[in-house]
Phi, psi and omega in degrees: 000157181236127176274124183239104180072182184294123170057036177224126185242135174260120177301159179299146176298148175286151175227151176308137182092350178295155179270126178233151182241129176264132183229157176233078183271001185237246184267166176287166184225164179288119188304319181299318178294323177299313179295320179298316179295317178297320179296318179296315179300322185290348174293336188241330184234166171274105187262130177236147177200156176278145180297331181280009174297338181272006181298141176236125176225080183067238179269012181238155177271056183103169181287172184298326180297315179297311183294324178294314178301316180299312183294314181301315182295319182292316180296326184274347186297117185286345184259354179275142179253352176202147172242117188242125180286144175290318175197177177264239183101248179204149173140342185293335178298337178292328195231352187296337181279350188284322180297158175276092186288331177294318176295321177303320182294337179274342178218070190284153173222164181287130167261125189236127177158182177209191180060242181297337179292349172308328177302317179288326176297322178297317180293319179296317179297324181300328179257013171080033180240133175291155178214169188248113174277107190198167177303153183256179190302311182297326177288324176296332179297332178246010184284155175278166183296327179295317178296318179295322179295319177296321179298312179297316182297321181296320184273335181264347175221059185294340181281351182295136175287130180236136184231134174245124182246169177070024178279164180275155179246121173262330174212127186288160174140178177235145180200156175216153180171182178285134179283129184216144173139216185141226184285127184299314181301318181289320176299319178298319178294322176298320177296317179297327180274002178077017183257351186277125175229096179281119182301142177298133179077017183287153165266116188270123177258129181228142172208165176194174181213137172069021179254127175297150180307323181292331177285324173299317176304311182298316182294312180296318182296315180291326175293322177296314180294329179280358177084005184288339183253007189295330188248013180287147182265341181186168182227135174243125180256125171275210184273139172249082189284134178055031174265068192278152177295152171272199181296339181285344177083000180286129182260159184299321183296323178293321177297314181297316179299315184293312185284314181290334176297335178292343181287339180074024181236164177299140178227123180236157180219175178097006177288133181281071180225130177133221188261015178279186182294330179239122182239096184293130173295141180210141185274115173281137186097349178286163173287127180236143178230129177255133172231098188248108174260173184299320186277324182198168182226158179230140174239127176241130183234130178226116181272000000 
């Protein structure tokens, strides 16, 4: 492992032949896509998973006991170099508190996923470990080679400096800090459950899917009122997919601009991260720098 800055650890980079564990701690997934993703991963790594990973129980991949046992064992496994979610959905709030996160911080491995996996990113950040906001196994099963190549590069060369240019500017300025965040709805739920700890001076990454603008307003407003956004240094917005206006015509971007603008920090948007067709892997906990001018913005990330 590599210690990067105060109290932040970068797990070791993946290498071909490394042992990785696939888990389904949230919702069920389409089996064919799951097998395709597992097959692709197994070309490069030693992939392990429990047979009951394919369990379906309504909107969950099995009951909390099954999912909890699976997650605890994977997080604690001393020989695994990554824990990769099969898909998101819903369910991690049932079991994310069960692993020994302090022990995890002493022998860290990559946690890989997005959407509901934001719960695990929050837990990893709490104990000072970087994690990978990236496509999951079932999505890799239907992914194009370019997306898969970016995924491999992110996990096998996490220390590489990555820059995104031509992003949009909602509020101008420059800022730097540790990248933190993920799915807005899940972060809001973590705050409600008392598990959210936004690092002071963080660059906050947000994305979401299927939320009406008024619900985005409600989540951001209550997080703002609860003090969770008080110390962020800047905000990066990924995709807000299918967050369509209602009959009132108010769009999500206007809500985001209005509420996040109250923070008085740079706010940029247009990063291809989230539930859109292209979901760029990005290291949470890495050093991030925003340079937002009126015409365009740049994000630089170094883990």
